[in-house]
C-alpha positions as CSV (number, residue, x, y, z in Angstrom):
1,M,14.2,-58.0,-19.6
2,S,17.5,-56.6,-20.7
3,K,16.2,-53.7,-22.7
4,L,14.0,-50.8,-21.5
5,N,11.0,-49.8,-23.5
6,A,10.2,-46.1,-24.3
7,K,7.6,-45.9,-21.4
8,V,10.1,-47.1,-18.8
9,K,12.7,-44.7,-20.1
10,E,10.2,-41.9,-19.9
11,R,9.4,-42.8,-16.3
12,L,13.1,-43.0,-15.4
13,E,13.7,-39.6,-17.0
14,N,10.9,-38.1,-14.8
15,I,12.6,-39.6,-11.7
16,V,16.0,-38.2,-12.8
17,K,14.6,-34.7,-13.6
18,Q,13.1,-34.6,-10.1
19,N,16.5,-35.6,-8.6
20,F,15.1,-38.5,-6.6
21,T,17.4,-41.1,-5.1
22,V,16.9,-44.4,-7.0
23,L,16.9,-47.7,-5.0
24,V,17.6,-50.5,-7.4
25,G,18.4,-54.2,-7.1
26,D,21.5,-56.0,-8.4
27,A,19.9,-58.7,-10.6
28,N,20.6,-59.3,-14.2
29,G,17.8,-58.3,-16.5
30,A,15.6,-55.3,-15.5
31,D,17.7,-54.2,-12.5
32,K,20.9,-54.2,-14.7
33,A,19.1,-52.4,-17.5
34,V,17.9,-49.7,-15.2
35,Q,21.4,-49.4,-13.8
36,R,22.9,-49.2,-17.3
37,Y,20.4,-46.5,-18.2
38,L,21.2,-44.4,-15.1
39,A,25.0,-44.9,-15.5
40,D,24.8,-43.8,-19.2
41,R,23.3,-40.5,-17.9
42,R,26.0,-40.3,-15.2
43,Y,23.2,-40.1,-12.6
44,Q,24.7,-40.4,-9.1
45,R,21.7,-40.6,-6.8
46,V,21.5,-44.4,-6.9
47,V,21.9,-47.0,-4.2
48,V,22.2,-50.7,-5.2
49,Y,20.6,-53.2,-2.9
50,C,22.1,-56.7,-2.9
51,M,22.7,-59.8,-0.8
52,D,26.1,-60.4,0.8
53,V,28.0,-59.5,-2.5
54,C,26.6,-57.4,-5.3
55,R,26.1,-59.2,-8.6
56,N,25.8,-55.9,-10.6
57,N,26.7,-52.3,-9.8
58,V,27.2,-50.7,-13.3
59,G,27.7,-47.2,-12.0
60,N,29.9,-48.1,-9.0
61,W,27.3,-46.5,-6.7
62,P,27.0,-46.9,-2.9
63,T,25.5,-50.3,-1.9
64,H,23.2,-51.6,0.7
65,E,24.2,-55.2,1.4
66,E,22.0,-57.6,3.4
67,K,24.2,-60.0,5.2
68,T,23.0,-63.6,5.8
69,R,24.3,-66.7,7.4
70,P,26.3,-69.0,5.1
71,G,24.6,-71.9,3.3
72,L,21.3,-70.3,2.5
73,A,19.8,-71.3,-0.9
74,R,20.1,-68.6,-3.5
75,D,16.4,-68.6,-4.4
76,R,13.7,-66.0,-4.6
77,H,13.2,-66.0,-0.8
78,Y,16.9,-65.2,-0.4
79,Y,16.9,-62.3,-2.9
80,G,13.5,-61.2,-1.5
81,I,15.3,-60.2,1.7
82,K,17.0,-57.3,-0.1
83,D,13.7,-56.4,-1.9
84,L,12.0,-56.1,1.4
85,A,14.8,-54.0,2.8
86,M,14.6,-51.7,-0.3
87,A,10.8,-51.3,0.2
88,K,11.3,-50.5,3.9
89,D,13.9,-47.9,3.2
90,A,11.7,-46.0,0.7
91,S,9.7,-43.7,3.0
92,A,5.9,-43.4,2.4
93,G,6.5,-39.8,1.1
94,D,9.2,-40.8,-1.2
95,L,7.1,-43.7,-2.5
96,H,4.2,-41.4,-3.2
97,H,6.4,-39.0,-5.1
98,V,8.2,-41.7,-7.0
99,L,5.0,-43.4,-8.1
100,G,3.6,-40.0,-9.2
101,A,6.7,-39.2,-11.1
102,S,6.6,-42.6,-12.8
103,G,3.2,-41.8,-14.3
104,I,0.7,-43.4,-12.0
105,K,-2.3,-41.0,-12.1
106,N,-4.0,-41.8,-8.8
107,V,-1.2,-42.7,-6.4
108,D,-3.5,-43.0,-3.3
109,S,-5.8,-45.5,-5.0
110,F,-2.8,-47.5,-6.3
111,L,-1.2,-47.7,-2.8
112,A,-4.6,-48.8,-1.3
113,S,-4.9,-51.5,-3.9
114,L,-1.5,-52.9,-2.9
115,Q,-2.9,-53.5,0.6
116,T,-5.7,-55.6,-0.7
117,K,-3.6,-58.0,-2.7
118,R,-2.6,-61.2,-1.1
119,A,1.1,-62.1,-1.4
120,E,1.7,-65.2,-3.5
121,S,4.7,-66.3,-1.4
122,D,5.3,-66.8,2.3
123,H,7.2,-63.6,2.6
124,P,6.2,-60.1,1.4
125,E,8.0,-58.9,-1.7
126,F,7.7,-55.4,-2.9
127,A,10.2,-53.7,-5.1
128,F,10.1,-51.4,-8.1
129,R,10.6,-53.5,-11.2
130,F,10.6,-51.8,-14.5
C-alpha cells in the first residue's frame, strides 16, 4: 500500500487536529505513505520505530531503534520486535483516544475484541497499520 485512501487521510487528519504523537514504523508501503502524508503537512509529533537502522524516515523525525544481535534473519519476527515496542509505548489512554479519533465508534468493545483474538504467529504483533 503506497497510496492512502480518503478514509485513512481523514483519520490521520483527526489525529493531527488533536495534536497526538504518531508512532509509525519504517517499512515501505503503508508506513512510508503515512510518513509522507505527515511530512507533507510538516507535522512534527512523530516518532519512527525501526530495527537497528531506519529504512525510512521521510520527515527526519526522532527515532526509536530496537537493537538486536548481528545475524538475525530480517523476517516478520525480526520486524515484529519494533511493532511490539511501538504497541507497548502507546499507553492505554493514548490508545483509547487515538482509536476514537481514528473513527472507531465503540473503542471499549474494539479493545475487548482484540483480547479474544488468537495471534497467528508465535509472537504478539500489534501496530497501527493504515
